[in-house]
All heavy atoms as an XYZ file, in Angstrom:
674
protein
N     114.496    103.943     90.631
C     115.568    104.014     91.597
C     115.036    104.646     92.878
O     114.388    105.683     92.827
C     116.716    104.847     91.062
C     117.391    104.296     89.822
S     118.293    102.807     90.131
C     119.861    103.454     90.568
N     115.307    103.994     93.986
C     114.894    104.512     95.289
C     116.141    104.730     96.135
O     117.128    104.023     95.995
C     113.975    103.524     96.000
C     112.775    103.093     95.208
C     111.629    104.018     95.382
C     110.448    103.485     94.590
N     109.199    103.971     94.950
N     116.077    105.710     97.006
C     117.207    106.005     97.895
C     116.808    105.722     99.329
O     115.707    106.047     99.758
C     117.632    107.453     97.737
C     118.226    107.740     96.374
C     118.835    109.110     96.322
C     119.340    109.401     94.940
N     120.733    109.199     94.753
N     117.750    105.112    100.050
C     117.551    104.805    101.456
C     118.576    105.613    102.247
O     119.773    105.530    101.994
C     117.739    103.298    101.725
C     116.690    102.498    100.972
C     117.701    102.996    103.207
C     116.867    100.999    101.076
N     118.082    106.422    103.176
C     118.977    107.217    104.016
C     119.478    106.338    105.154
O     118.693    105.749    105.883
C     118.254    108.439    104.581
C     119.122    109.210    105.515
N     119.049    109.059    106.875
C     120.101    110.113    105.282
C     119.946    109.840    107.443
N     120.590    110.492    106.504
N     120.779    106.257    105.287
C     121.387    105.479    106.359
C     121.899    106.448    107.416
O     122.693    107.329    107.122
C     122.527    104.614    105.820
C     122.125    103.657    104.696
C     123.344    102.944    104.153
C     121.100    102.656    105.183
N     121.425    106.278    108.636
C     121.766    107.187    109.731
C     123.267    107.195    110.030
O     123.793    108.174    110.536
C     120.988    106.806    110.987
N     123.949    106.135    109.694
C     125.366    106.000    110.042
C     126.294    106.333    108.877
O     127.503    106.173    108.986
C     125.642    104.570    110.528
C     125.162    103.504    109.581
C     125.999    103.000    108.610
C     123.873    103.016    109.670
C     125.555    102.030    107.733
C     123.422    102.039    108.813
C     124.262    101.542    107.834
N     125.748    106.792    107.754
C     126.553    107.138    106.593
C     126.053    108.443    106.001
O     124.868    108.749    106.082
C     126.415    106.058    105.500
C     127.408    104.950    105.602
C     127.273    104.003    104.423
O     126.829    102.900    104.618
N     127.642    104.419    103.239
N     126.947    109.188    105.386
C     126.539    110.423    104.727
C     125.854    110.128    103.397
O     124.970    110.842    102.981
C     127.741    111.335    104.511
C     128.278    111.918    105.803
C     129.452    112.846    105.571
O     129.605    113.372    104.456
O     130.213    113.039    106.528
N     126.298    109.065    102.747
C     125.731    108.710    101.449
C     124.416    107.962    101.625
O     124.185    107.323    102.636
C     126.697    107.808    100.686
C     127.994    108.475    100.315
C     128.911    107.536     99.563
O     128.417    106.660     98.844
O     130.122    107.676     99.723
N     123.585    108.053    100.598
C     122.345    107.295    100.596
C     122.576    106.021     99.790
O     123.356    106.008     98.846
C     121.208    108.106     99.987
C     120.831    109.294    100.847
C     119.636    110.000    100.306
C     119.281    111.142    101.248
N     118.066    111.799    100.879
N     121.903    104.981    100.204
C     121.980    103.707     99.500
C     120.945    103.752     98.382
O     119.768    104.015     98.629
C     121.676    102.573    100.478
C     121.878    101.151    100.013
C     123.331    100.915     99.625
C     121.504    100.191    101.126
N     121.374    103.563     97.151
C     120.475    103.624     96.006
C     120.218    102.216     95.501
O     121.155    101.456     95.257
C     121.094    104.467     94.875
O     121.419    105.754     95.391
C     120.145    104.613     93.717
N     118.927    101.884     95.384
C     118.574    100.563     94.863
C     117.572    100.715     93.728
O     116.723    101.604     93.736
C     118.013     99.624     95.960
C     116.863    100.266     96.720
C     119.080     99.194     96.924
C     116.218     99.359     97.742
N     117.707     99.839     92.753
C     116.806     99.832     91.609
C     115.680     98.864     91.928
O     115.889     97.650     91.950
C     117.570     99.396     90.359
C     116.738     99.499     89.108
O     115.652    100.119     89.148
O     117.164     98.951     88.073
N     114.503     99.399     92.224
C     113.395     98.566     92.644
C     112.072     99.207     92.270
O     112.002    100.412     92.034
C     113.425     98.331     94.168
O     112.368     97.455     94.518
C     113.300     99.614     94.935
N     111.053     98.396     92.239
C     109.700     98.888     92.016
C     108.875     98.776     93.293
O     107.662     98.919     93.267
C     109.045     98.103     90.882
C     109.716     98.346     89.542
C     109.092     97.576     88.404
O     107.976     97.035     88.557
O     109.728     97.509     87.348
N     109.540     98.527     94.416
C     108.852     98.439     95.709
C     108.184     99.762     96.033
O     108.657    100.822     95.643
C     109.841     98.116     96.833
S     110.430     96.434     96.837
N     107.124     99.678     96.802
C     106.419    100.892     97.221
C     107.273    101.679     98.210
O     108.197    101.141     98.823
C     105.086    100.519     97.873
O     105.325     99.855     99.110
N     106.921    102.927     98.384
C     107.631    103.771     99.352
C     107.476    103.218    100.761
O     108.377    103.338    101.587
C     107.102    105.195     99.295
O     107.425    105.771     98.063
N     106.342    102.590    101.035
C     106.102    101.991    102.352
C     107.129    100.893    102.641
O     107.708    100.846    103.727
C     104.688    101.403    102.418
C     104.359    100.748    103.733
C     102.986    100.077    103.730
O     102.257    100.183    102.735
O     102.678     99.437    104.742
N     107.380    100.039    101.673
C     108.365     98.962    101.837
C     109.761     99.552    101.977
O     110.540     99.124    102.832
C     108.307     97.964    100.657
C     106.947     97.277    100.592
C     109.435     96.952    100.736
C     106.647     96.323    101.707
N     110.088    100.551    101.166
C     111.407    101.201    101.236
C     111.600    101.822    102.611
O     112.673    101.712    103.213
C     111.571    102.252    100.117
C     111.553    101.583     98.745
C     112.834    103.064    100.313
C     112.667    100.585     98.506
N     110.576    102.461    103.151
C     110.674    103.061    104.485
C     110.908    101.990    105.550
O     111.681    102.206    106.494
C     109.423    103.875    104.812
C     109.332    105.129    103.987
O     110.315    105.610    103.442
N     108.124    105.653    103.857
N     110.258    100.846    105.411
C     110.460     99.747    106.366
C     111.883     99.208    106.280
O     112.506     98.903    107.301
C     109.461     98.621    106.107
C     108.058     98.951    106.527
C     107.125     97.788    106.247
C     105.702     98.128    106.631
N     104.779     97.001    106.377
N     112.404     99.114    105.066
C     113.779     98.644    104.871
C     114.759     99.632    105.500
O     115.686     99.246    106.208
C     114.080     98.433    103.366
C     113.302     97.225    102.840
C     115.579     98.267    103.126
C     113.346     97.057    101.340
N     114.547    100.918    105.254
C     115.404    101.960    105.826
C     115.383    101.904    107.351
O     116.437    101.942    108.001
C     114.924    103.329    105.354
C     115.743    104.486    105.854
C     115.230    105.804    105.312
O     115.193    105.957    104.071
O     114.874    106.668    106.124
N     114.205    101.767    107.910
C     114.063    101.690    109.370
C     114.766    100.448    109.918
O     115.484    100.527    110.918
C     112.574    101.669    109.733
C     112.320    101.621    111.216
C     110.826    101.586    111.539
O     110.010    101.360    110.633
O     110.502    101.773    112.713
N     114.590     99.325    109.254
C     115.215     98.068    109.685
C     116.740     98.210    109.710
O     117.387     97.850    110.691
C     114.813     96.932    108.743
C     115.462     95.606    109.067
C     114.808     94.681    109.856
C     116.735     95.281    108.590
C     115.394     93.457    110.161
C     117.324     94.076    108.895
C     116.655     93.161    109.682
O     117.239     91.959    109.990
N     117.296     98.740    108.637
C     118.759     98.880    108.552
C     119.275     99.804    109.655
O     120.233     99.460    110.362
C     119.187     99.396    107.165
C     118.910     98.327    106.102
C     120.665     99.780    107.161
C     119.113     98.809    104.682
N     118.661    100.958    109.819
C     119.124    101.919    110.815
C     118.991    101.386    112.238
O     119.911    101.524    113.048
C     118.385    103.250    110.660
C     118.844    104.009    109.434
O     120.014    104.003    109.084
N     117.915    104.654    108.763
N     117.876    100.746    112.550
C     117.672    100.200    113.894
C     118.673     99.087    114.184
O     119.286     99.055    115.252
C     116.222     99.694    114.061
C     115.276    100.886    114.186
C     116.095     98.777    115.271
C     113.810    100.518    114.156
N     118.846     98.175    113.242
C     119.738     97.038    113.492
C     121.204     97.439    113.521
O     122.000     96.830    114.235
C     119.485     95.922    112.483
C     118.274     95.125    112.863
O     118.322     94.344    113.799
N     117.160     95.337    112.179
N     121.570     98.464    112.782
C     122.945     98.953    112.838
C     123.248     99.452    114.242
O     124.278     99.119    114.828
C     123.162    100.061    111.808
C     124.607    100.442    111.640
C     125.404     99.784    110.708
C     125.191    101.446    112.401
C     126.739    100.125    110.545
C     126.516    101.797    112.243
C     127.286    101.135    111.317
O     128.607    101.476    111.150
N     122.335    100.249    114.778
C     122.518    100.784    116.136
C     122.370     99.686    117.189
O     123.112     99.656    118.173
C     121.509    101.900    116.400
C     121.699    103.157    115.561
C     120.553    104.124    115.784
C     123.035    103.814    115.861
N     121.433     98.816    117.003
C     121.144     97.735    117.955
C     122.372     96.838    118.165
O     122.669     96.422    119.274
C     119.977     96.913    117.427
C     119.546     95.762    118.283
C     118.324     95.117    117.623
C     118.036     93.754    118.148
N     116.885     93.168    117.457
N     123.074     96.565    117.094
C     124.251     95.686    117.168
C     125.545     96.460    117.386
O     126.623     95.883    117.338
C     124.346     94.824    115.907
C     123.183     93.908    115.737
N     122.940     92.839    116.568
C     122.172     93.906    114.851
C     121.854     92.214    116.195
N     121.350     92.845    115.147
N     125.422     97.766    117.616
C     126.560     98.643    117.887
C     127.705     98.405    116.908
O     128.818     98.057    117.287
C     127.039     98.464    119.334
C     127.998     99.558    119.742
O     127.935    100.663    119.153
O     128.824     99.314    120.643
N     127.409     98.598    115.628
C     128.384     98.337    114.580
C     129.216     99.566    114.214
O     129.971     99.540    113.262
C     127.657     97.798    113.340
C     126.942     96.463    113.577
C     126.017     96.139    112.408
C     127.942     95.347    113.787
N     129.120    100.617    115.001
C     129.861    101.836    114.693
C     131.373    101.649    114.806
O     132.129    102.294    114.099
C     129.426    102.999    115.606
O     129.492    102.571    116.960
C     128.020    103.455    115.282
N     131.815    100.773    115.687
C     133.249    100.537    115.860
C     133.700     99.227    115.221
O     134.747     98.700    115.559
C     133.606    100.534    117.353
C     133.348    101.879    117.987
O     133.549    102.905    117.358
N     132.879    101.879    119.219
N     132.907     98.735    114.300
C     133.201     97.469    113.638
C     134.407     97.608    112.706
O     134.652     98.667    112.134
C     131.981     97.023    112.832
O     132.279     95.875    112.095
N     135.149     96.517    112.558
C     136.284     96.503    111.634
C     135.813     96.302    110.191
O     136.565     96.484    109.262
C     137.261     95.395    112.022
C     137.947     95.658    113.339
C     138.919     94.574    113.690
C     139.541     94.858    115.053
N     140.481     93.835    115.462
N     134.548     95.931    110.050
C     133.967     95.731    108.720
C     133.482     97.086    108.201
O     132.915     97.881    108.954
C     132.786     94.734    108.802
C     132.155     94.518    107.440
C     133.235     93.420    109.412
N     133.703     97.332    106.938
C     133.300     98.604    106.336
C     131.796     98.818    106.461
O     131.021     97.869    106.340
C     133.710     98.638    104.871
N     131.395    100.053    106.703
C     129.973    100.340    106.895
C     129.152    100.024    105.651
O     127.991     99.647    105.752
C     129.770    101.795    107.316
O     130.232    102.670    106.331
N     129.736    100.152    104.463
C     129.026     99.793    103.235
C     128.736     98.298    103.204
O     127.639     97.880    102.837
C     129.821    100.214    102.004
C     129.160     99.924    100.661
C     127.820    100.652    100.558
C     130.069    100.325     99.520
N     129.684     97.486    103.621
C     129.481     96.039    103.682
C     128.382     95.698    104.678
O     127.490     94.900    104.388
C     130.789     95.316    104.073
O     131.797     95.647    103.114
C     130.598     93.813    104.124
N     128.439     96.336    105.830
C     127.422     96.099    106.867
C     126.050     96.507    106.345
O     125.071     95.778    106.505
C     127.774     96.859    108.164
C     126.622     96.793    109.152
C     129.040     96.305    108.788
N     125.963     97.668    105.694
C     124.671     98.124    105.192
C     124.133     97.203    104.107
O     122.926     96.956    104.035
C     124.743     99.563    104.684
O     125.636     99.688    103.617
N     124.994     96.639    103.288
C     124.549     95.689    102.270
C     124.010     94.406    102.896
O     122.995     93.872    102.452
C     125.677     95.366    101.288
C     125.934     96.486    100.315
O     125.048     97.281    100.018
N     127.154     96.569     99.823
N     124.686     93.912    103.923
C     124.206     92.719    104.628
C     122.863     93.012    105.294
O     121.914     92.207    105.209
C     125.244     92.231    105.668
C     124.653     91.161    106.561
C     126.491     91.710    104.969
N     122.753     94.156    105.942
C     121.494     94.542    106.575
C     120.389     94.737    105.534
O     119.231     94.408    105.789
C     121.670     95.805    107.408
C     122.486     95.644    108.693
C     122.745     96.998    109.334
C     121.793     94.708    109.672
N     120.746     95.226    104.355
C     119.764     95.385    103.277
C     119.204     94.031    102.868
O     117.994     93.859    102.740
C     120.397     96.089    102.071
C     119.530     96.159    100.818
C     118.270     96.976    101.082
C     120.320     96.730     99.661
N     120.080     93.065    102.679
C     119.631     91.717    102.311
C     118.722     91.149    103.394
O     117.647     90.614    103.098
C     120.839     90.781    102.052
C     120.398     89.347    101.894
C     121.616     91.241    100.823
N     119.133     91.282    104.650
C     118.307     90.790    105.756
C     116.965     91.507    105.800
O     115.930     90.878    106.023
C     119.026     90.972    107.092
C     120.161     90.005    107.283
O     120.264     89.004    106.585
N     121.039     90.303    108.216
N     116.977     92.813    105.612
C     115.745     93.598    105.662
C     114.780     93.168    104.566
O     113.592     92.959    104.819
C     116.063     95.085    105.525
N     115.289     93.034    103.358
C     114.431     92.641    102.236
C     113.827     91.265    102.506
O     112.622     91.068    102.347
C     115.214     92.653    100.906
C     114.421     91.992     99.793
C     115.584     94.085    100.529
N     114.641     90.336    102.936
C     114.141     88.994    103.223
C     113.061     89.024    104.307
O     111.976     88.480    104.137
C     115.280     88.063    103.652
C     114.784     86.725    104.109
C     114.388     85.769    103.184
C     114.686     86.419    105.460
C     113.898     84.541    103.604
C     114.201     85.196    105.881
C     113.815     84.247    104.944
O     113.315     83.047    105.368
N     113.369     89.689    105.409
C     112.445     89.707    106.540
C     111.151     90.447    106.205
O     110.058     89.960    106.489
C     113.113     90.348    107.751
C     112.299     90.200    109.015
C     113.100     90.592    110.247
O     114.254     90.165    110.388
O     112.527     91.343    111.056
N     111.260     91.597    105.606
C     110.076     92.396    105.307
C     109.209     91.732    104.246
O     107.985     91.667    104.394
C     110.473     93.828    104.900
C     111.029     94.548    106.134
C     109.306     94.588    104.293
C     111.735     95.832    105.840
N     109.815     91.202    103.201
C     109.016     90.539    102.173
C     108.413     89.236    102.689
O     107.299     88.880    102.316
C     109.842     90.308    100.909
C     110.260     91.582    100.179
C     111.067     91.247     98.939
C     109.063     92.450     99.817
N     109.115     88.543    103.575
C     108.558     87.336    104.184
C     107.346     87.694    105.038
O     106.324     87.006    104.995
C     109.590     86.625    105.058
O     110.639     86.125    104.267
N     107.459     88.763    105.819
C     106.332     89.203    106.646
C     105.164     89.655    105.777
O     104.006     89.390    106.100
C     106.764     90.336    107.575
C     107.725     89.955    108.700
C     108.189     91.206    109.432
C     107.073     88.984    109.665
N     105.458     90.325    104.669
C     104.405     90.783    103.764
C     103.677     89.588    103.161
O     102.454     89.571    103.088
C     105.014     91.657    102.654
C     104.004     92.331    101.774
C     103.253     93.431    102.497
O     103.740     94.021    103.442
N     102.050     93.706    102.043
N     104.435     88.575    102.754
C     103.834     87.371    102.169
C     102.973     86.660    103.215
O     101.863     86.220    102.928
C     104.929     86.434    101.658
C     104.402     85.194    100.996
C     105.520     84.316    100.485
C     104.946     83.042     99.889
N     105.982     82.110     99.505
N     103.493     86.563    104.442
C     102.757     85.926    105.526
C     101.465     86.688    105.814
O     100.412     86.092    106.010
C     103.635     85.878    106.780
C     103.077     85.070    107.910
C     104.069     84.990    109.063
O     105.127     84.359    108.888
O     103.774     85.583    110.119
N     101.549     88.011    105.811
C     100.378     88.850    106.058
C      99.324     88.610    104.980
O      98.136     88.495    105.279
C     100.799     90.324    106.073
C      99.684     91.296    106.288
C     100.218     92.723    106.261
C      99.103     93.736    106.273
N      99.623     95.104    106.148
N      99.750     88.517    103.727
C      98.818     88.264    102.630
C      98.178     86.878    102.755
O      96.979     86.733    102.522
C      99.538     88.400    101.288
C      99.914     89.827    100.954
C     100.830     89.940     99.749
O     101.155     88.907     99.126
O     101.231     91.080     99.438
N      98.981     85.880    103.139
C      98.442     84.531    103.307
C      97.413     84.494    104.427
O      96.354     83.881    104.282
C      99.570     83.538    103.580
C     100.439     83.268    102.370
C     101.660     82.422    102.692
O     101.886     82.079    103.878
O     102.407     82.106    101.746
N      97.712     85.134    105.542
C      96.756     85.184    106.650
C      95.503     85.949    106.240
O      94.390     85.580    106.617
C      97.367     85.807    107.899
C      98.311     84.887    108.635
C      99.550     85.336    109.067
C      97.961     83.563    108.895
C     100.425     84.490    109.735
C      98.835     82.719    109.564
C     100.057     83.186    109.980
O     100.912     82.345    110.652
N      95.683     87.018    105.472
C      94.539     87.786    104.991
C      93.621     86.937    104.130
O      92.393     87.001    104.243
N      94.206     86.099    103.268
C      93.415     85.200    102.425
C      92.668     84.182    103.278
O      91.489     83.907    103.040
C      94.315     84.486    101.418
C      94.865     85.385    100.338
C      95.870     84.688     99.439
O      95.988     83.443     99.498
O      96.538     85.402     98.669
N      93.338     83.633    104.291
C      92.688     82.665    105.183
C      91.527     83.312    105.931
O      90.455     82.727    106.042
C      93.698     82.097    106.186
C      94.693     81.150    105.582
C      95.675     80.653    106.629
C      96.748     79.793    106.018
N      97.736     79.343    107.007
N      91.743     84.509    106.417
C      90.695     85.226    107.160
C      89.514     85.501    106.247
O      88.353     85.311    106.628
C      91.243     86.528    107.785
C      92.209     86.176    108.932
C      90.113     87.433    108.258
C      93.010     87.346    109.442
N      89.790     85.928    105.016
C      88.713     86.205    104.063
C      87.903     84.948    103.761
O      86.677     85.007    103.638
C      89.268     86.794    102.781
C      89.730     88.226    102.957
O      89.289     88.908    103.868
N      90.618     88.675    102.092
N      88.575     83.811    103.627
C      87.848     82.552    103.363
C      86.967     82.193    104.553
O      85.834     81.745    104.373
C      88.822     81.420    103.067
C      89.348     81.454    101.646
C      90.193     80.265    101.386
N      91.424     80.517    102.171
C      92.588     79.979    101.963
N      92.743     79.085    101.041
N      93.626     80.288    102.683
N      87.487     82.367    105.751
C      86.709     82.033    106.964
C      85.507     82.958    107.076
O      84.386     82.511    107.323
C      87.595     82.123    108.227
C      88.638     80.995    108.203
C      86.748     82.058    109.476
C      89.718     81.124    109.256
N      85.730     84.248    106.873
C      84.641     85.224    106.974
C      83.579     84.958    105.899
O      82.383     85.029    106.167
C      85.192     86.668    106.878
C      84.081     87.680    106.711
C      86.025     86.988    108.103
N      84.017     84.630    104.703
C      83.051     84.401    103.615
C      82.242     83.130    103.826
O      81.150     82.984    103.283
C      83.759     84.356    102.266
O      84.608     83.224    102.189
N      82.740     82.212    104.647
C      81.998     80.976    104.901
C      80.842     81.201    105.869
O      79.935     80.391    105.955
C      82.927     79.878    105.452
O      83.386     80.198    106.739
N      80.868     82.322    106.607
C      79.770     82.641    107.518
C      78.664     83.197    106.719
O      77.723     83.468    106.626
C      80.189     83.637    108.614
C      81.120     83.029    109.618
C      82.406     83.515    109.759
C      80.718     81.984    110.421
C      83.275     82.979    110.696
C      81.585     81.442    111.357
C      82.866     81.938    111.495
């Protein structure tokens, strides 16, 4: 179980995951930045709902970037090894 501190809520978001602390920190940062960026403090939607939507977006975006980074790393390694 990992906890994510949300700047706009007193409670922490608890998720059951085996992700590294680095990934959890990126997710936490993504949620907090995007909440403020979209000025959702006066939203009619509950902050828990907003944080859940941002969590889904964060996981998708961060894991997609991680996968892309790994794929590029593999391509670079193949190119370097061919020299």
